[in-house]
C-alpha positions, 0 to 999 in steps of 0.5 A, a space after each residue: 212610895 208611888 203617888 198616883 192620880 188620874 181624872 178619876 179614881 174608884 174608891 172602896 164604895 165604888 164612887 168616882 173620886 176626882 182630885 184623889 191620890 193613891 199612895 202605893 208601896 213599891 210592891 203594889 201594896 195600897 198605903 192609902 187612898 186620899 180624897 180631895 174632899 176629906 184629905 186636902 192637907 195630906 194631898 197638898 203636902 205631897 211634892 207635885 214632882 213626885 205625883 204621876 198623873 194619868 188621863 182616864 180612870 184608875 180602878 183595881 185589877 180585874 177579876 175574870 171569874 170564868 175562863 177555860 185556859 186549856 182551850 186557848 189553842 182553839 182560837 179562831 178555829 171554831 165557827 161563830 154563831 152555831 148555837 151551843 150544840 154546834 159549838 160543842 160539836 166544833 170543839 170536839 172536832 177540833 180537839 188536840 192532844 198535843 200537850 206542847 201546843 196546848 201549854 204554849 197557848 196557855 202561856 200566851 193566853 195568860 200573858 194576854 190576861 196580864 197585859 189586859 189588867 186581869 189579876 185573878 181568874 176562875 179557871 175551868 179545867 178538865 185536865 192538868 194541862 194548865 198546872 205547870 203555868 199556874 205553878 209560876 203564880 203570875 196570877 191568882 187562880 181558882 181552878 174549877 175542876 169540871 165534872 160531867 157525865 149525863 149518863 148515870 152509868 159513867 158517874 163513878 168514872 167521871 167523879 174519880 177523874 175529877 177527884 184525881 185531877 183536883 188532887 193534882 191542882 191542890 198540891 199547888 195550894 197557896 195564897 195564889 192557887 186554890 182548887 175545887 170540883 164543880 159540876 159542868 152544867 145541869 144537862 151534863 150531870 146525872 142525878 147520880 153524879 150530882 149526889 156525889 158532887 153534892 157530898 164532896 162540895 159540902 165536905 170541902 166547903 167548896 165554891 161552885 161555878 156552873 154553866 147555866 141557861 146558855 141556850 134555849 135548847 137547855 130550857 126546852 130539854 128540862 121542860 119537856 125533853 125536846 130540842 137539839 141539846 136533848 138529841 145531842 146528849 141522847 147520842 151518848 146513850 142518855 135518856 133526856 127524859 131523865 132531866 125533865 122537870 117541867 120547868 127551866 133548867 135553873 130550877 134543877 139546882 134546888 136540892 142538887 147543889 148545897 144551898 149554903 155554898 158560894 154559887 156562880 151561874 155562868 152565861 144566863 143567856 136564857 134566864 127569865 125573872 122566875 129563874 133568877 128569883 128561884 135561885 136568889 131565894 133558895 141559895 144563900 149566896 148566888 152570883 151571876 157571871 156574864 161573858 157577853 162576847 162569848 154569848 155573842 160568839 156562840 148564840 149571838 144573844 145576850 142575857 137580859 141585864 135589866 132582869 138581873 139588876 132589878 133583882 139586885 143580883 151580884 154580877 161578875 164578869 168572865 171572858 170564857 175561852 179563846 174557843 168562844 172569844 177573840 180576846 181575854 179581856 174583862 174590859 172588852 166584856 164591859 165595853 160590850 155590855 155598855 154598848 148594848 146597855 148604854 145606861 149602865 153606870 161605869 161604877 157598876 161595871 167596875 164593881 162587877 169586874 173587880 169586887 164582886 168577882 173577888 168576893 165570889 172567889 173569896 179573895 176580897 182580903 187581897 183583891 177587888 178594891 183600894 183598901 190599905 194593905 191590899 195588893 189588888 193591882 192598879 189599872 188605868 182605863 184610858 179613852 173614857 168619856 169623862 164628861 158622861 163617865 162611860 166607856 167608849 169603843 176605844 177604851 183600853 186598859 193599862 197596867 200601872 202596878 
């Protein structure tokens, strides 16, 4: 048994507890979280020589709900601040089919996530390159096999590829690996392909993660068929007019995605209040994933956080890929949010990065909070401004269990 304490420990209600003690079995299972207010006698009965004290804030392991492991080989190869169409073009230009390089970079990326306190990942895959690494079960993975074809002529081909790939990942199915098919983005999935995906998602009761409103051009395309993104998909023989609904792209999900499934919308850089309200009102359980460092890398713009908190949105945190980020660290994402939105409470940030992500991935029985019987991982956030209870530029994650 280990007895761990710090200046503060985050409890199940996401409150900062001082004078608290975390009892942890040797395999990382939570035995009990003792509060100085409620359990003073239990705490005082523990031999002080057995207590491990750490300077900082102890939190559950981080949940990265949006990543692209298979793009890790593109680190430092993609020009920054090109906008989404430019970014996609850069990715295509720099693609490799060297499986050895791709798999080596996936291995290194996973190591980086583990070192940064990440315990569970929602990972986007178009191929089976990450399958071998996920087989090792070093982290929990939900693999979202991405399906896309903006041209309706290729709907069958795209769907067959996705079903074949998800079958490969489903063979890993365990308490550390799950997989499902998911649409890539509203602009890259034709109505015909959405119908096929809709049926599969319902049949398999699958959770859905989709890129949303990552660029202004996406909204322009759905409003009136204009913009760089419309021109980009037209280069693939797709008529952008097929996507025009006279509203922003988020409104296109209504009737295209089953309303009762767990739905995560990723990026949301150009979402406005009406988009958010439409999604929250239509879907039973919606989550909004922020990847701020990727947003800054690609568009040099962040979502309007206040719009989401005002609507009581369930916010999750993703790192996106090393093609659009300099590191895979949930804490670095939180630091970017804190820097731009300094009034955001530390407890809120931690809830987004732990419990909310675990709840979206449907793994809250194991991850996301310090509850007896769970193995959520234990992470120390060092270099916190303890007086103001905020992150600093030098805040860092240290894995304790």
